C-alpha positions as CSV (number, residue, x, y, z in Angstrom):
1,M,38.9,-89.2,41.0
2,Y,39.8,-86.2,43.1
3,L,40.2,-82.5,42.6
4,L,42.7,-80.6,44.8
5,G,42.1,-77.0,45.7
6,Y,44.5,-74.6,47.5
7,D,43.7,-71.3,49.1
8,I,46.8,-69.3,49.7
9,G,45.9,-66.8,52.4
10,S,48.0,-64.3,54.5
11,S,47.0,-66.2,57.7
12,S,47.3,-69.8,56.4
13,V,47.4,-72.1,53.5
14,K,44.3,-74.4,53.1
15,A,43.9,-77.5,51.0
16,S,40.7,-79.3,50.2
17,L,40.3,-82.6,48.4
18,V,37.0,-82.9,46.5
19,E,35.5,-86.1,45.0
20,A,34.9,-85.0,41.4
21,Q,31.7,-87.0,40.7
22,S,29.8,-86.2,43.9
23,G,31.3,-82.7,44.4
24,E,31.8,-83.5,48.1
25,R,34.8,-82.4,50.1
26,I,36.4,-85.5,51.6
27,A,39.4,-83.9,53.3
28,T,40.6,-80.5,54.3
29,A,43.7,-79.2,56.2
30,F,45.4,-75.9,56.9
31,F,48.8,-74.8,58.0
32,P,50.2,-73.3,60.0
33,K,48.0,-73.8,63.0
34,K,48.9,-70.3,64.2
35,E,48.7,-67.4,61.8
36,M,51.6,-67.0,59.4
37,E,54.0,-64.2,60.2
38,I,53.5,-60.9,58.5
39,K,56.7,-58.9,58.7
40,S,56.3,-55.1,59.2
41,V,59.8,-53.6,59.2
42,Q,58.3,-50.1,59.0
43,P,54.8,-48.7,59.8
44,G,52.5,-49.5,56.9
45,W,54.7,-52.3,55.5
46,A,53.5,-55.9,55.3
47,E,55.7,-58.7,53.8
48,Q,55.7,-62.4,53.7
49,D,58.2,-65.0,52.6
50,P,56.7,-66.9,49.6
51,E,58.7,-69.9,50.6
52,A,56.5,-70.0,53.8
53,W,53.4,-70.4,51.5
54,W,55.1,-73.3,49.8
55,T,56.2,-75.0,53.0
56,N,52.7,-74.8,54.4
57,L,51.2,-76.0,51.1
58,K,53.3,-79.1,51.4
59,L,52.2,-79.8,54.9
60,A,48.5,-79.3,54.0
61,T,48.8,-81.5,50.9
62,A,50.4,-84.3,53.0
63,E,47.5,-84.2,55.4
64,V,44.6,-84.3,52.9
65,L,46.3,-87.1,50.9
66,K,47.0,-89.2,54.0
67,G,45.8,-92.7,53.3
68,R,44.9,-91.8,49.7
69,N,46.7,-92.2,46.4
70,G,47.9,-88.8,45.0
71,A,47.8,-90.3,41.5
72,D,44.0,-90.1,41.8
73,V,44.2,-86.2,41.8
74,A,43.0,-85.3,38.3
75,A,43.4,-81.5,38.5
76,I,44.6,-78.7,40.8
77,G,43.2,-75.2,41.4
78,I,44.7,-72.3,43.2
79,S,43.1,-69.4,45.1
80,Y,45.3,-66.7,46.5
81,Q,45.6,-63.5,48.4
82,M,45.2,-60.7,45.9
83,H,47.5,-57.8,44.9
84,G,50.7,-59.2,46.3
85,L,54.0,-58.8,44.4
86,V,56.5,-61.7,44.0
87,L,59.7,-61.1,42.0
88,V,62.0,-63.9,40.7
89,D,65.3,-63.9,38.8
90,K,66.0,-66.0,35.7
91,D,66.6,-69.1,37.9
92,Q,63.2,-68.7,39.6
93,N,64.8,-67.6,42.8
94,V,62.7,-65.2,44.9
95,L,64.5,-61.8,45.0
96,R,62.8,-60.3,48.1
97,P,59.9,-61.0,50.4
98,S,56.5,-60.5,48.8
99,I,54.9,-57.1,49.4
100,I,51.4,-58.3,50.2
101,W,47.9,-56.8,49.9
102,C,47.8,-54.9,53.1
103,D,51.1,-53.1,52.6
104,S,50.6,-49.4,52.1
105,R,54.0,-48.1,51.1
106,A,53.1,-47.7,47.4
107,V,50.2,-45.3,48.0
108,P,52.2,-42.2,47.0
109,F,53.3,-43.9,43.7
110,G,49.8,-44.8,42.8
111,A,48.4,-41.4,43.7
112,K,51.1,-39.6,41.5
113,A,50.4,-42.0,38.6
114,F,46.6,-41.3,38.9
115,D,47.3,-37.5,38.5
116,D,50.1,-37.9,35.8
117,L,48.3,-40.4,33.6
118,G,45.0,-38.6,34.1
119,Q,42.1,-39.7,36.3
120,E,39.7,-40.1,33.5
121,W,42.2,-42.3,31.5
122,C,42.9,-44.5,34.5
123,L,39.3,-45.1,35.4
124,S,38.2,-45.7,31.8
125,H,41.1,-47.9,30.9
126,L,42.2,-49.6,34.2
127,L,38.7,-49.2,35.9
128,N,40.6,-48.0,39.0
129,T,43.2,-45.6,40.3
130,P,46.6,-47.3,40.2
131,G,46.4,-46.9,44.0
132,N,48.3,-49.3,46.2
133,F,48.0,-52.2,43.7
134,T,50.8,-54.5,42.4
135,A,52.0,-52.2,39.7
136,S,52.6,-49.4,42.2
137,K,54.4,-51.8,44.5
138,L,56.7,-52.6,41.7
139,A,57.3,-48.9,41.2
140,W,58.3,-48.7,44.8
141,V,60.9,-51.5,44.3
142,K,62.2,-49.7,41.2
143,A,62.7,-46.5,43.1
144,N,64.1,-47.9,46.3
145,E,65.8,-51.1,45.5
146,P,67.5,-50.5,42.0
147,A,70.1,-53.2,42.3
148,L,67.4,-55.8,43.1
149,Y,65.1,-54.4,40.4
150,A,67.9,-55.0,37.8
151,K,67.8,-58.8,38.6
152,I,64.1,-59.2,37.9
153,H,63.1,-61.8,35.4
154,K,59.4,-62.0,36.0
155,L,56.8,-60.4,38.3
156,M,54.1,-62.6,39.7
157,L,51.1,-62.6,42.0
158,P,51.0,-65.0,44.9
159,G,49.0,-67.6,42.9
160,D,51.4,-67.4,40.0
161,Y,54.3,-68.2,42.3
162,I,52.5,-71.3,43.7
163,A,51.8,-72.4,40.1
164,M,55.5,-71.9,39.3
165,K,56.5,-74.1,42.3
166,L,54.1,-76.8,41.2
167,T,55.1,-76.8,37.6
168,G,58.3,-75.0,37.0
169,E,56.6,-72.7,34.5
170,I,55.8,-69.0,35.0
171,S,52.4,-67.7,33.7
172,T,49.6,-65.5,34.8
173,T,46.0,-64.6,33.9
174,V,44.1,-61.6,32.7
175,S,42.1,-61.6,35.9
176,G,45.4,-61.5,37.9
177,L,46.9,-58.8,35.7
178,S,43.8,-56.6,36.1
179,E,43.9,-56.8,39.9
180,G,47.5,-55.6,39.7
181,M,46.5,-52.7,37.4
182,F,48.4,-54.0,34.4
183,W,45.4,-54.6,32.2
184,D,43.9,-52.1,29.8
185,F,40.2,-52.9,29.3
186,K,39.8,-50.6,26.3
187,E,42.8,-51.9,24.5
188,Q,42.2,-55.5,25.8
189,K,45.9,-56.1,26.5
190,V,48.6,-55.2,29.0
191,S,48.6,-51.5,29.4
192,E,51.5,-50.0,27.3
193,R,50.8,-46.6,28.8
194,L,51.1,-47.7,32.4
195,M,54.2,-49.9,31.6
196,N,55.9,-47.0,29.8
197,Y,55.0,-44.5,32.6
198,Y,56.6,-46.6,35.3
199,G,59.4,-47.7,33.0
200,F,58.7,-51.4,33.4
201,D,60.2,-53.9,31.0
202,D,57.4,-55.7,29.0
203,A,59.4,-58.9,29.5
204,F,58.5,-58.8,33.2
205,I,54.9,-59.9,32.3
206,P,54.6,-63.7,32.3
207,Q,52.8,-65.6,29.6
208,I,49.0,-65.2,29.9
209,K,46.8,-68.3,30.2
210,P,43.0,-68.5,30.3
211,T,41.7,-68.8,33.9
212,F,39.9,-72.1,33.2
213,S,42.4,-74.1,31.2
214,V,45.2,-76.6,31.5
215,Q,47.7,-73.8,32.3
216,S,50.7,-76.1,33.1
217,L,51.5,-79.6,34.4
218,V,52.9,-80.7,37.8
219,S,56.7,-81.2,37.4
220,P,58.4,-84.5,38.4
221,E,60.2,-82.6,41.2
222,A,57.0,-81.2,42.7
223,A,55.1,-84.5,42.2
224,S,57.8,-86.3,44.2
225,L,57.6,-83.7,47.0
226,L,53.8,-83.7,47.2
227,G,52.9,-87.3,46.5
228,L,51.1,-86.3,43.3
229,K,51.4,-87.7,39.8
230,S,53.8,-85.9,37.4
231,G,51.8,-84.2,34.6
232,T,48.7,-83.5,36.8
233,P,47.2,-80.4,35.3
234,V,47.1,-77.1,37.1
235,S,43.9,-75.9,35.5
236,Y,42.6,-72.9,37.4
237,R,43.8,-69.9,39.5
238,G,42.0,-66.9,40.9
239,G,42.3,-64.2,43.5
240,D,40.6,-64.9,46.8
241,Q,37.6,-62.7,46.3
242,P,36.8,-63.6,42.7
243,N,37.3,-67.2,43.8
244,N,34.9,-66.8,46.7
245,A,32.4,-65.7,44.2
246,L,33.1,-68.8,42.1
247,S,32.7,-71.0,45.1
248,L,29.1,-69.6,45.3
249,N,28.6,-69.9,41.6
250,V,28.5,-66.2,41.1
251,L,29.7,-65.6,37.5
252,N,27.1,-63.5,35.7
253,P,25.6,-60.0,35.8
254,G,23.2,-59.5,38.7
255,E,24.8,-62.1,40.9
256,V,26.5,-61.0,44.2
257,A,28.7,-62.8,46.7
258,S,29.7,-61.6,50.2
259,T,32.1,-62.5,53.0
260,A,32.2,-61.1,56.5
261,G,35.4,-62.2,58.3
262,T,37.9,-59.8,59.8
263,S,37.1,-57.6,56.9
264,G,34.0,-57.8,54.8
265,V,33.5,-57.9,51.0
266,V,30.6,-57.6,48.7
267,Y,31.5,-58.7,45.2
268,G,29.1,-58.2,42.3
269,V,29.4,-59.1,38.6
270,N,28.9,-56.5,35.9
271,G,28.4,-57.2,32.2
272,T,30.1,-53.9,31.1
273,P,33.5,-52.4,32.0
274,N,32.0,-49.8,34.4
275,Y,33.7,-48.0,37.2
276,D,32.9,-45.7,40.1
277,P,34.1,-42.1,39.4
278,Q,35.2,-41.8,43.0
279,S,36.9,-45.2,43.0
280,R,35.2,-46.2,46.2
281,V,34.9,-49.7,44.9
282,N,37.3,-51.6,42.6
283,S,36.6,-53.3,39.3
284,F,38.6,-56.3,38.0
285,A,38.3,-58.9,35.2
286,H,36.2,-61.6,36.7
287,L,37.3,-65.2,36.3
288,N,35.1,-65.9,33.3
289,H,36.0,-62.6,31.5
290,T,37.4,-63.6,28.1
291,A,37.6,-60.3,26.2
292,G,41.2,-60.0,25.0
293,V,42.3,-63.2,26.7
294,P,44.8,-65.1,24.6
295,G,43.7,-68.6,23.7
296,T,40.0,-68.1,24.0
297,A,37.5,-67.8,21.2
298,Q,34.8,-66.0,23.3
299,N,34.6,-62.3,23.8
300,L,32.7,-62.3,27.1
301,T,32.8,-59.2,29.4
302,R,32.5,-60.1,33.0
303,I,33.7,-57.5,35.5
304,G,33.9,-58.2,39.2
305,V,33.2,-55.1,41.4
306,L,34.6,-55.4,44.8
307,L,33.5,-53.5,47.9
308,C,35.8,-53.9,50.9
309,I,34.8,-53.0,54.5
310,N,37.8,-53.1,56.8
311,G,35.9,-53.0,60.1
312,T,33.8,-56.1,60.0
313,G,34.6,-59.1,62.3
314,I,37.4,-57.1,63.8
315,L,34.9,-54.7,65.4
316,N,32.8,-57.6,66.7
317,S,36.0,-59.2,68.1
318,W,37.0,-55.9,69.8
319,M,33.6,-55.8,71.4
320,K,34.0,-59.3,72.7
321,H,37.4,-58.7,74.2
322,N,36.8,-55.2,75.6
323,V,33.1,-55.1,76.4
324,V,31.9,-58.7,77.2
325,P,35.1,-60.7,77.6
326,N,33.3,-63.5,79.5
327,L,30.9,-64.2,76.6
328,D,31.4,-66.3,73.5
329,Y,30.0,-65.1,70.1
330,A,26.8,-67.0,70.3
331,E,26.1,-65.5,73.8
332,M,27.0,-62.1,72.4
333,N,24.3,-62.5,69.7
334,E,21.7,-63.5,72.3
335,L,22.5,-60.4,74.4
336,A,22.5,-58.1,71.4
337,A,19.0,-59.5,70.4
338,Q,17.6,-58.1,73.6
339,S,18.0,-54.6,72.1
340,P,15.5,-53.5,69.5
341,I,16.3,-52.7,65.9
342,G,18.2,-49.4,65.9
343,A,19.7,-50.1,69.3
344,K,17.6,-47.4,71.0
345,G,19.2,-44.7,68.9
346,L,22.8,-45.8,69.4
347,S,25.0,-45.8,66.2
348,I,28.6,-47.1,65.8
349,L,30.9,-46.4,62.8
350,P,33.0,-49.5,62.3
351,F,36.1,-47.9,60.7
352,G,38.7,-48.5,63.5
353,N,40.8,-50.5,61.0
354,G,40.6,-47.8,58.3
355,A,38.0,-47.1,55.7
356,E,40.2,-47.1,52.6
357,R,38.4,-46.4,49.3
358,L,34.9,-46.5,50.6
359,L,35.4,-43.1,52.3
360,G,37.9,-41.8,49.8
361,N,40.9,-43.1,51.8
362,A,39.8,-41.1,54.9
363,N,40.6,-42.8,58.2
364,P,37.8,-41.5,60.6
365,G,38.3,-44.3,63.1
366,S,35.5,-46.1,64.9
367,S,33.1,-44.0,67.0
368,I,30.0,-44.2,69.0
369,H,27.1,-41.8,68.5
370,G,24.0,-41.0,70.6
371,L,25.2,-42.8,73.8
372,Q,22.8,-42.3,76.7
373,F,24.1,-43.5,80.1
374,N,20.6,-44.1,81.4
375,S,19.2,-46.2,78.5
376,H,22.2,-47.9,76.8
377,G,24.1,-50.9,78.0
378,Q,26.0,-53.9,76.7
379,A,23.1,-55.1,74.6
380,E,22.8,-51.8,72.7
381,L,26.6,-51.6,72.2
382,L,26.7,-55.1,70.8
383,R,23.7,-54.6,68.5
384,A,24.9,-51.1,67.3
385,A,28.2,-52.7,66.4
386,Q,26.7,-55.3,64.2
387,E,24.3,-52.8,62.7
388,G,27.1,-50.4,62.0
389,I,29.0,-53.1,60.1
390,V,25.9,-53.9,58.1
391,F,25.2,-50.2,57.4
392,S,28.7,-49.8,56.0
393,F,27.9,-52.7,53.6
394,A,24.7,-51.0,52.6
395,Y,26.5,-47.7,52.0
396,G,28.9,-49.4,49.6
397,M,26.2,-51.4,47.9
398,E,24.5,-48.1,47.1
399,V,27.7,-47.2,45.1
400,M,27.5,-50.6,43.3
401,N,23.8,-50.1,42.5
402,G,24.8,-46.8,40.9
403,M,27.1,-48.8,38.6
404,G,24.3,-51.0,37.5
405,I,24.8,-53.9,39.8
406,E,21.5,-55.1,41.4
407,T,22.1,-56.4,44.9
408,K,18.7,-58.1,45.4
409,L,20.2,-61.6,45.9
410,I,23.4,-62.1,48.0
411,R,25.1,-65.5,48.3
412,A,27.5,-66.1,51.1
413,G,29.2,-69.0,53.0
414,M,27.6,-69.8,56.4
415,A,30.6,-68.5,58.4
416,N,32.0,-65.6,60.5
417,M,29.5,-62.7,60.8
418,F,26.9,-64.5,58.7
419,L,26.5,-66.9,61.6
420,S,24.8,-64.1,63.5
421,P,21.0,-63.8,63.0
422,I,21.3,-60.0,63.8
423,F,23.9,-59.5,61.1
424,R,22.1,-61.3,58.3
425,N,18.6,-60.1,59.3
426,T,19.8,-56.5,59.3
427,L,21.6,-56.9,56.0
428,A,18.4,-58.3,54.4
429,G,16.3,-55.7,56.2
430,V,18.2,-52.6,55.2
431,T,19.1,-53.6,51.6
432,G,15.9,-55.5,50.7
433,A,18.1,-58.3,49.5
434,T,17.4,-62.0,49.9
435,I,20.4,-63.8,51.4
436,E,21.3,-67.4,50.6
437,L,23.9,-69.1,52.8
438,Y,25.9,-72.1,51.6
439,D,28.3,-74.7,52.8
440,T,31.5,-73.9,50.9
441,D,34.8,-72.1,51.0
442,G,37.6,-70.9,48.8
443,S,39.6,-74.1,48.7
444,V,36.6,-76.1,47.5
445,G,35.9,-73.3,44.9
446,A,39.4,-73.7,43.7
447,A,39.1,-77.4,43.4
448,K,35.9,-77.2,41.4
449,G,37.5,-74.4,39.3
450,A,40.2,-76.9,38.4
451,G,37.5,-79.4,37.4
452,I,36.1,-76.8,35.0
453,G,39.5,-75.9,33.6
454,A,40.5,-79.5,33.0
455,G,37.2,-80.3,31.3
456,I,36.1,-82.7,34.0
457,Y,32.9,-80.6,34.3
458,A,31.2,-79.3,31.2
459,S,30.2,-76.1,32.9
460,A,30.1,-74.2,36.1
461,S,26.5,-75.3,36.5
462,E,27.6,-78.9,36.5
463,A,30.5,-78.2,38.9
464,F,28.3,-76.5,41.5
465,A,25.2,-78.7,41.2
466,S,26.1,-80.1,44.5
467,L,26.5,-76.8,46.3
468,K,24.5,-77.1,49.5
469,K,22.1,-74.2,50.4
470,L,21.8,-74.1,54.2
471,T,19.4,-71.3,54.7
472,V,17.6,-68.4,53.1
473,V,17.0,-65.1,54.8
474,E,14.2,-62.9,53.4
475,P,13.6,-59.2,54.4
476,V,10.9,-58.8,57.0
477,V,8.6,-56.1,55.5
478,S,7.3,-55.0,58.8
479,D,10.8,-54.2,60.0
480,T,11.9,-52.2,56.9
481,E,11.0,-48.8,58.3
482,A,12.9,-49.4,61.6
483,Y,16.0,-50.5,59.7
484,Q,15.9,-47.6,57.3
485,E,15.5,-45.1,60.2
486,A,18.5,-46.6,61.9
487,Y,20.5,-46.6,58.7
488,L,19.7,-42.9,57.9
489,R,20.7,-41.9,61.4
490,W,24.0,-43.9,61.0
491,K,24.7,-42.1,57.7
492,M,24.4,-38.7,59.3
493,N,27.5,-39.4,61.4
494,L,29.8,-40.1,58.4
């Protein structure tokens, strides 16, 4: 018996097939082999054709099922890129390309709503500013494409669209609605005030299903296309960062997950609907949040608090291509390790890809501070870059700590920047946190989420009993003072 998990990213669509009893991944595939196109018709715009996600999902499914019987797939789970807007008409035809997560055209709409609705109301009810989230993107469509807006039957997030293609049914989740700024945490329902402010039709909101549940069944048409059994349950969906947390079994207060790819994320779980008054981090309904969720008997509050660092792997990649183009990443780490903690007084701010909410939407760029021509070389530049990335994580984690989230244990996949000993040792050293690194990814998390939702696993603990811990990084007490000194020097340059 298999579980099939999809991870719908903006670069590729990944599928993983997991053997349910052992919890082992037995096949994985991703398409396209080059990054999916992101169309940017104007500066700050970012769109993708949802049909491209579906096309690549079909290819990835065919590869993981090669030589296997698709009828043995017992449940399907979906992870997806957050905050995107997909619009369909009454015949389920997509009306326009999806405005995806990194599109910034709706910022003025969110900023005006924040002022008009009242900042205190937005933060206490939505836990965020309306910002550049899905609701504000829909407001842009309403203002700029009125003829198209008039044809809207339902609005969806990317994962909702994939579920529609699999099943022919349109639904969503409270977790998804909260990431789009549609959910009122005080009223525990879709926000009437926000919907009325923007003038949105309540009928645009799909039927709400519990995150872990048999949400819908694979249609005969999709089953024929994909080589699956008609009636296979789609029993889980979640945004990529909450899903990453799930893949690391991070579901309860005090648990923290992290990723460090092109951008970096620290994602902690809170037991109360708290928020940062400056909105430097974002709070959403976590996957196991059940307060106000139709069809659930529980009243569990679980809030995922997301810290995003734009300049993570992208800074390390810039260093590779522009400072040491003849070295691979392992060789870069070896060279950086020749410089001591603090990189001999050199500090680098990593915000060359923007800083977004962490610095109040300021865009200071990346910068080098304290450069001395007679004492600094490639090793210091490489070390200071990695330390600067970590220090931006630590700065955001201070905000999370102020919201009541302890960051003493961080779980992450053994991938990207976490492959670097300097990166993980610095993160442990400056935060005092223990870091646990695991062999997992988002598509595996989605597959196991489907197992939970379909009742194949009795609990998350059972689903993730096979999660493989690869290594543990503990803070080195004797290095704490050096890390703190370097971090304080770095903060002085903000």
